C-alpha positions in Angstrom: -24.9 6.1 -4.4 -23.9 3.3 -2.0 -21.1 2.1 -4.3 -17.9 1.3 -2.4 -15.0 3.3 -3.7 -11.3 2.7 -2.9 -10.3 5.6 -0.6 -7.0 6.0 -2.5 -8.6 6.4 -5.9 -11.3 8.6 -4.5 -8.7 11.2 -3.6 -6.4 11.0 -6.6 -5.5 14.4 -7.9 -6.8 16.0 -4.6 -4.6 14.9 -1.7 -3.1 11.9 -3.3 -0.6 11.5 -6.1 -0.2 8.6 -8.6 2.0 5.6 -7.7 3.2 5.4 -11.3 4.5 8.5 -13.1 5.5 8.4 -16.7 7.2 11.1 -18.8 8.0 10.5 -22.5 6.5 8.8 -25.5 2.8 8.1 -25.1 2.9 5.4 -27.8 4.3 2.9 -25.2 1.3 3.1 -22.9 0.2 -0.6 -23.3 3.7 -2.0 -22.7 4.4 0.4 -19.8 1.1 -0.5 -18.1 1.7 -4.2 -18.5 5.3 -3.8 -17.1 4.1 -1.8 -14.1 1.3 -4.3 -13.3 3.6 -7.4 -13.6 6.4 -5.7 -11.6 4.1 -4.8 -8.7 2.7 -8.3 -8.7 6.2 -9.8 -8.6 7.4 -7.5 -5.8 4.3 -8.3 -3.7 5.3 -12.0 -3.8 9.1 -11.5 -3.6 9.0 -9.0 -0.7 6.2 -10.7 1.3 7.0 -10.4 5.0 9.3 -7.4 4.6 6.6 -4.9 5.5 6.6 -3.0 2.2 4.2 0.1 2.4 4.1 1.0 -1.3 6.1 0.7 -4.6 6.5 3.8 -6.7 7.5 3.7 -10.4 8.9 6.5 -12.5 9.5 6.3 -16.2 11.2 8.7 -18.5 12.8 8.4 -21.9 16.2 7.6 -20.5 15.5 6.4 -16.9 13.4 3.8 -15.1 13.3 4.2 -11.3 11.6 1.9 -8.7 11.2 3.2 -5.2 10.3 0.7 -2.4 9.0 2.1 0.8 9.5 -0.3 3.7 9.8 -0.3 7.5 12.5 -2.9 7.3 15.1 -1.6 4.8 17.9 -3.7 6.2 16.1 -6.9 5.2 16.0 -5.8 1.6 19.4 -4.1 1.3 21.2 -6.9 3.1 24.7 -6.9 4.4 27.0 -4.7 2.3 24.2 -4.1 -0.2 24.1 -7.7 -1.4 20.3 -8.0 -1.0 19.5 -5.0 -3.3 21.8 -6.3 -6.0 20.2 -9.7 -5.9 16.8 -8.1 -6.0 17.8 -6.0 -9.1 19.0 -9.2 -10.9 15.8 -11.0 -9.9 13.7 -8.1 -11.3 15.7 -8.2 -14.6 15.2 -12.0 -14.8 11.5 -11.8 -14.1 10.9 -9.0 -16.7 12.7 -11.1 -19.3 10.6 -14.1 -18.4 7.3 -12.2 -19.0 8.8 -10.5 -22.1 8.8 -6.9 -20.8 11.7 -4.8 -21.8 13.2 -2.6 -19.1 15.2 0.6 -19.9 19.0 0.3 -19.6 19.2 3.0 -16.9 17.3 1.0 -14.2 17.6 2.4 -10.6 16.3 0.8 -7.5 15.8 2.9 -4.3 14.9 1.7 -0.8 13.2 4.3 1.5 12.4 3.7 5.1 8.9 4.3 6.4 9.3 6.5 9.6 6.0 5.5 11.1 5.0 1.9 10.3 1.8 2.0 12.5 0.4 4.8 10.3 0.7 2.7 7.1 -2.4 0.6 6.3 -0.3 -1.8 4.1 2.1 -2.5 6.9 -0.6 -2.9 9.5 -2.5 -5.3 7.2 0.8 -7.4 6.8 1.2 -7.4 10.6 -2.3 -8.8 11.1 -1.7 -11.4 8.3 1.6 -12.5 9.9 0.0 -12.9 13.3 -3.0 -14.9 12.0 -0.7 -17.2 10.1 1.1 -17.9 13.5 -2.3 -19.2 14.8 -2.8 -16.3 17.3 -6.5 -15.9 18.0 -8.0 -13.3 15.7 -9.7 -11.3 18.5 -6.4 -10.9 20.3 -4.8 -9.9 17.0 -7.5 -7.2 16.2 -7.5 -5.7 19.7 -3.7 -5.6 20.0 -3.1 -4.2 16.5 -5.6 -1.4 16.8 -4.3 -0.3 20.2 -0.8 -0.2 18.7 -2.0 1.8 15.7 -4.0 4.3 17.9 -0.9 4.8 20.1 0.7 6.5 17.2 0.2 10.3 17.4 -0.2 10.6 13.6 -3.3 8.4 13.6 -6.8 9.8 14.4 -8.9 6.7 13.5 -8.5 3.1 12.4 -10.7 0.2 11.3 -9.6 -3.4 10.7 -11.9 -6.0 9.1 -11.1 -9.7 8.8 -13.3 -12.2 6.9 -13.2 -15.9 6.2 -13.1 -19.1 8.3 -12.1 -17.3 11.5 -10.7 -19.7 14.1 -11.1 -22.6 11.7 -14.9 -22.4 11.9 -16.9 -24.3 9.2 -18.9 -21.2 8.2 -17.1 -18.0 7.1 -18.0 -14.8 8.8 -16.7 -11.2 9.2 -15.4 -9.5 12.3 -14.2 -5.9 12.7 -12.8 -3.5 15.2 -12.9 0.3 15.0 -11.6 3.2 17.0 -11.7 6.9 16.2 -13.4 8.5 13.2 -12.9 7.7 9.5 -14.5 10.3 7.3 -14.6 8.4 4.0 -16.6 11.1 2.1 -14.4 14.0 3.1 -12.0 14.4 0.3 -9.3 16.3 2.2 -9.1 13.6 4.8 -5.9 11.6 4.5 -7.2 8.0 4.6 -4.8 5.1 3.9 -6.4 1.8 2.8 -4.9 -1.6 2.1 -6.0 -5.2 1.5 -4.1 -8.3 2.4 -4.6 -12.1 2.7 -3.6 -14.5 5.4 -3.0 -18.0 4.0 -4.3 -20.6 6.5 -4.4 -24.4 6.3 -8.2 -24.3 6.2 -8.5 -21.4 3.7 -7.7 -17.8 3.1 -8.7 -14.9 5.4 -9.2 -11.5 3.9 -7.9 -8.4 5.7 -8.9 -4.8 5.1 -7.4 -1.8 6.9 -8.4 1.8 7.0 -6.2 4.4 8.8 -7.3 8.1 9.2 -4.2 10.4 9.5 -5.9 13.8 9.8 -6.9 16.5 7.3 -4.7 17.7 4.5 -5.0 21.2 3.1 -3.5 22.8 0.0 0.0 23.3 1.5 0.2 19.6 2.5 -1.4 18.1 -0.6 0.6 16.1 -3.1 -1.1 17.8 -6.1 -2.5 21.3 -6.9 -6.0 19.9 -7.6 -7.4 20.6 -4.1 -7.4 24.4 -4.6 -9.9 24.1 -7.5 -12.1 21.9 -5.4 -12.2 24.6 -2.7 -13.1 27.3 -5.2 -16.0 25.1 -6.7 -17.3 24.5 -3.1 -17.2 28.2 -2.4 -19.1 29.1 -5.5 -21.8 26.6 -4.6 
């Protein structure tokens, strides 16, 4: 009780699917896990400022596919596809540097996010970008949450910033919240993300929760939710 659980991991297998999906030899678990962690870490730094919502990785015995969901696909793809080719070469170079072997059949896909204001990761990056431009944090919080709640897919939102806000000597936490966020309801589709704003006087942490309504069995990413309903009915 009272332990804070990541809303994404809390709903895995119920209304959420895994961001890494592997099919094939189980003996390569350690190397695959290491490769996924290092690749995600590199893409977070490489694509900072390009509003990336999430990175999905699929592995099979003959194929390795990385799907990048972003609200600004043109910035990654580049003119005539030059950007995506450069990104592919940079990924190969980085994986060789950290001594991680990539399958020969490596595919890189860019998918556009249709509703950026409903993605917690993109909203967190928007807040960080504005804070780094020295915009007052209260104005950033108020303007961002109004923009988020204007989206018809969003039913509730919460944004928390913590650190030396406004350059103050003592760190503190400020938050703004609108609508409902049922964290303990497993069928609630809640997106969560963390981000950092790098300021001259220190780092400001950002957390974003976005509630996008209820998901039932027909909308769920996995089939696990039906068993949860049956168990609840038996109780």
